Structure formats: structure tokens, C-alpha cells
N, C-alpha and C positions, 0 to 999 in steps of 0.2 A: 122533345124533353130537354130541359136545360142541363148543361154540363155542370156537375157539382164540383169538379176538380179545379181549384183556383188557378193552377199553373197551366191548365190545358183548356183555354177558352176557345169558343168558336169564333169565326171572323166577325160575326155580328156582335158578339159579346165583347170582343177586343175593341171594336170601333166605339161601342157605347162606353166602355171602360175609359178609353182615351178621351173621348169628347166630353164626358162628365167632368174630368179633371181639368181639361183645358178651359172649359166654360167657367168652372169655379175660379180658375186663375185669372181669366180675362175679366170677370165681373168683380174681382177684388177691388176695393176702392182706391188702392194706391197704384194700380197698373197703368191706367190711362193718364193720370197726372204725371207719372214718371216718364211715360213716353213723350208727352208734350215738353217736359223738361229736357229730355235728351235732344229733341228737335231744336229747341232754342239754343242749347249749348253748342250744337253743330253749327247753327247759323252764326253765333257769336265767334266761334273758332274760325269760321271762314270769312269773318269781317262783315257779316250782314246783320248788324244789330238793329236796323230799322225794319222790323217785320211784325206781322200779326200772327199769333199762334192760337188757333182754336181747334175745335173737334174735327174740322175738315182738313187740317194740316197747316203748313206754313204758307203765309201770303206776304208778298213784298210790295206794298203800295208805292206808287210813284212819288218820289220826294219832291217837295216844292222847289227846293234848291239843289238840283242834281250835281252842281259843281262844288258843293260844300265838301271840304276835305274831311275825311274820316280816318282816324288813326286806329289801327288794330293792335292794341298793346297785348291782347290776350295770347295770341299765337306765340309771341316772343317769350312771354312768361311760362307758357306750357312747355315749350321746347327747352327752356333753361332748366326748369324743374326736372323734366325727364332726363336731360343730360347729366344732371347731378346724380340721379339715381343709377344711371348706367355706369357712372364712374366707380361705383361701389362694387368691386369684384370680390365677392366672398370666396374664401378658399375652402375647399371640401377635402377632408382627409378621412380615410377609413382606418380606424385603430383596431387591431386584433384583440379579441377578448382574452386570449391566452398567449404566452410567449413561445408556444410550440411552433413547429414548422408549418403544419397544415393551417393553423389560424393566420399566420403571417401571409401565406400564399393566398388564402381566401380574401384577406383584406386587400392584397395587391390586385387581385382579379376584380374585386368590387370597385376599386379606384379606377381601373382601366375601363370598366363597363360604364361608369359614370361619365368619364371623359368622352367615350364613344357616343353615348346618347346625346351629349351636348352638340356633337358634330352632326350626326345624322338627322337630328330634329331641327338643326339650324336655330338653336335656342337663343343666340344673341339677337338675331333678327326678330324672332317671335317675342322676345322680351321687350324690344322697342315698341312693337305694335301693341302689346298688352298694356304697357304703361301709358301710351297715348290714349287708348280707349278708356282706361281707368280715369285719366285726367279729364276726359271729355264727358263720359257718361257716369262716372262715380264708381263703377265696377266693370271689370273685364273678365272674360271667361276663357279658359283653356280646356279643350277637349283632348284627353290623352287616351288613346286606344292602341291596340295591336293591329297592324296592317299586314295580313299574310301575303300580300302581293308586292311588298316592298323588300328592299335588301338585295343581296347578290342573287343573280339568276344562274341556275344550272339547267343545261339542256340534256335530256335523256333521249337517246335514239333507240328506235325499235326496229325489228326485222321488216315490218311493213305497217301500213296504217291499221290493218285489222289484227295482225299478230303483235301483241304488246310485250313480246319477249325482248329484253334489252339487248342491243347490238353493241358489244364492247369494241369490235373492230373499227367502228366509226370514229372512235376517239383518235386513232392513229392514221386513218385513211381519209385524206381530204376529199377525194373524188366520191367515195362512198358516202361521206357526210353530206356533200352537196346533193347527191341523188336522193338520200332519205329526206332531206329538207324539202326538195321539190315535190316529193310524194306525200309530204305531211306526216311522215312516220317519226314523230318526235313529240316530246312534251316538256314544257318549261316549268320548273319548280323554283320557288323563291324561299330565301331563308327567313323572310319576315323581319319587320322592324317596328319599334314604337313610333307612333306618329302623333304629332301635336298640331291641332287646328285651332283657330281663333274665331269662333262665331261672334257675331255682333250681339249686343244685349237685346236688340229687337227680336232676334231669333229665339231667345231663351224664355221659357215659361216654367215657373217654379211653383212648388207647393205653397199656396197662400197662407198656410198655418206656420210657415217658417219665418221667424222674425230675427234670426241671427245670421248664421253662416251655413255653408253646405253640409257640415256634419249633422245638422239638425233638420235637413231637408229630406223628406221621405221620397220625393220623386222630382225629376226634372224632364222637360221635353224640349227638344230642339226642332224648330220649324224652319224649313228652308223652302225655296222656290226654284228647283232646278228645271232645266229644259226637259220637255217630255221625251224627246229622242234620247237624251243622255240617260234617263231613268230606264228606258227600254233596253238600252245597250248594257248598262252597268248591272242591272238586276234581271237580265233575260232568263237565265237558268232558274233562279229562284221563283220567278213569276210563272214560268211554264210548269215547274214541278208542283206548284201549289194550285194554279188555276187553269193550266193548259194553255195552248197557243191563243185561245180567245181572250185570255187575261191581258195579253199585250194590247189588244184593241180597246180594252176598257180604260187604258191610260189616256187621258185627254186633259187639256188645260181647263181649269175651272172658269166658267163663264161669269159666275157671280162672285168670284173671289177677288177682292180688291188688294189682297196682299201682294200679288205678283206685280200689279201696276205700281203699288207703293214702293216695291223694291227697285223698279226701273227708275222711279223718280229719285230715290236715294242714290242710286248709281250716278244719275245725271248731276245731282247736287254735289257729290264729292268729287266728280270729275271736272267741274268748272273751276275757273280761276278764283283764287281767294282774295283778289284785290278789288273786288266790286263788280266783276264781270258775270256773275251768276244770274241766270234767268230761270225762274221756277217753271216757266212754261215748256222748257226743254224736256221732251219725253222721247223714249226710244220706241217710236210707233211700230217699227218693224219687229220688235221683240215682244211687245205686249200681246198676250193671248197665246204665247208659246210655252209658258211655264205652268207647272202644277204644284199644289201644296204638298209638302212631304213632312211628316212628323216622325220623329224618333224618340220614343218614350222610354225612360229608364226609371226603374223602381228598386229601392233597396230591399233587402230581405225583411219580411214582416210576417205576422201570423196569417194575414189574408192570402199570401202567396206561398205558404208552407215553408217560409224562411229560404226560399230559392230566388227571391227577387223576380223582376219581370222586365222584359224588353219587347216593345211593340213597334214595328216599322210599317208605316202606312203611306201610300202615295195616292193622293186624291181620296177616293173611297175604297181603294183596293189594299187589303192587308198583304204585304209582301212577306213578312216574317213576324212571329210572335211566340214567346216561350220564356223560359227562365233567363234571368240576367247572367250572362257569361262571366261577369265580374263580381258575382255575389259573394265570393270568398275573399275579395280584396278588402282593404281597410275601409275605404269610403264607399265601395260598391257602385257608386255613380261616377262615371268617368269624366268628371268635370272638376276644375279648380277655379275658384273665384278670387280675384285680386281687387281689393277696395283701395281707393285713394284716401278717403277718410271714412272710418267706420262710424256708422250712425246708429245708436242704440234704438232698438225697436223697429228697425227697417232693414229689409234684406239687402237692398241696393245702397251702396255707400254714397257719400256726398262727393261731388266732383270739384276739381280745381277750377274748371271753367265756370261752374255755377257760382263759386265764391267770388270770381272776378267780374261777373257781369255787372254788378252794381257800380264798382269803381270805373269800369269801361264806359258805362252809360253816362256817368257823371263827367267823365273826361271829355266826351264829345258834346 
């Protein structure tokens, strides 16, 4: 019998729910052309303007005159434009609503919290990467989530590995502390911190009905290709709780999934020299076949999910977690932020700086 509760899907229903939306996004007429545009922009940024870009990927035919000098003006222009934006240091000040003592103290704490977040998230470095991606791809994404395993660590000692009564004496007794650590009679707790990650646009799948910006996007999905062993280690407890120990054996690299191989080629592409030394045939053969597809789907509150949103985490064909969106009460509900280089009306992805420079660069050489 099919479950009628929208926020409590079975694993089969959750997989079908996810695949239906990803398929609709992938078949959208602008997705594939935009991906080919991204690949060409990357090639131009790396100084490889002599290439063929078709449905099978980038190809670099052998030039008739390999000694011909090729000047890469694009990379200089991009770095100069990004540097100008980085020089703009906006000042953030919290102003109290009222002149009373509590309002002033609240504003002071908010100001300190903002400065703290810039430090723990390494925002200046993340800002540089975000601007570079926006200049190359047209849009860049930031994923902002709460990481409960980050921040300061506190170690709580117990009387024994089975007796979970806290042992206060261990805080002052060094020998006792060592003894309890060797016995495994302790537990580490973390304060937690806000975390900012920067996925590449290739990883992002968005609601094809959205033609403007993220506030109008009903859902987004991040597709990554982590190593199988990393997924087993990071999500071990969740997988065992949901599928038992046999669930760990169901995680394996997708044999017919070309996304993992494409990722290795992208890694090889960006790792090569940008002065003409790139060879597209370079592949990480020892790594191909050791990754699996992982989807993390986020949906904002809507009538179909009883205004609770939805989050689905899938590794391969195994549902690791699914349920209400934990950020449903937040302003955007979807934990992503999009930065456009040039906004383009009617298109979700903005126009890139590299895309505008490709014509002059081609004419120059």
C-alpha cells in the first residue's frame, strides 16, 4: 500500500521522487548547452582556445603549427576583475533598535558573531574562489549549513566504557585521565559551527521552472562523486540504522555511471599547466571505478510536503536519509546562495566574464 503522507516516503518513493526531478532538470533544453559553455570557458581560461566542444566532451586536435605563439589574455583580465572586487571591503555594523542597555548589548554580540563567522568559515578565501567560479561559469554557489562536528571539542570522561556516569576526578588527575582514554571511557562533543562549501556548477541541479534566482527555486540537488570507502565511513551509523550491516555492502561504484569518470577528467584538466601543457588524454586510471554517485536533494516548504520541506540523501541506489527539511523555517529554506557575474533575464545561470572575452581572445590570436 502506498504511503499517503507526503513527508514520510518509503525508500522506493523517495528514489522515484528524486529521479523524476533530476530527469526533468537534465532534459531541460538549457542544461546541456550551458554545460558545454562551461567546458569551453574552462578551456579558454586555461589557455586552450583551439579545441572542439561537442556532446562527447572537449577535444584538442593537433595543431598544424604547434610552435605558433598563443597569448592568453583572458586569465589576466579575470584575475584583474576579481582583484578589483576583492578590494571592496564592505563594512558591517549592527545598529540597536532601541537606545536601552539590552538592545546595545544585543547589537554588540551580533557584531562579534558576524566577525567570528568570517574567521571560522575562512570567508575571504571562499570569496576569492566564488568570484573566480562566477567569472568562469557565470554563476557560483555557496552551500551554507550547520556542521555539528566542527568547532571546539570537549572530552567527557566516564567511570568505564560501559558505565556512562561522568568521572569528574579525571579533569584534575592526569594518570586517571590517561587510564580512561586507553580504556575508551570517554566521549567527544563539539560546539558546532556554520560551514561554507563551494560546489562547482557541474554538481548543481535546479528546478527547471526557475528562470530568475534562488528565492524562486522550489528545489535544488547537489550531485557529488565521493569515494565508496569515504561514504561507508562517514555515514556508517546512518546506513546501519536504516538498512542494517548489509546496507554497507550495497554501496559500490556505478559501473555504467560516466559522471565519476567525467569528474576525474575535470580534476586532470584543472591540475595541468595553463601555459599549453594540458593533454586531455590524462586520466586517473587508478581512481576511476572507485567513486559512486551521491545526491543531496533539498526542497522548500510547499503544499505537497505539508509545508515542512524535504531532504533526501541518496548514495548510488541506497537511501541514507530522507525526511523534512531541517532548514524549512529559515528564510530561504534551501541552504545555497548563488552569485552571478552578469545577471541574464530569463536564465537561471548568469553570463560569465570568460564567455564575453572569448570572441576578442579568438580574434587576437
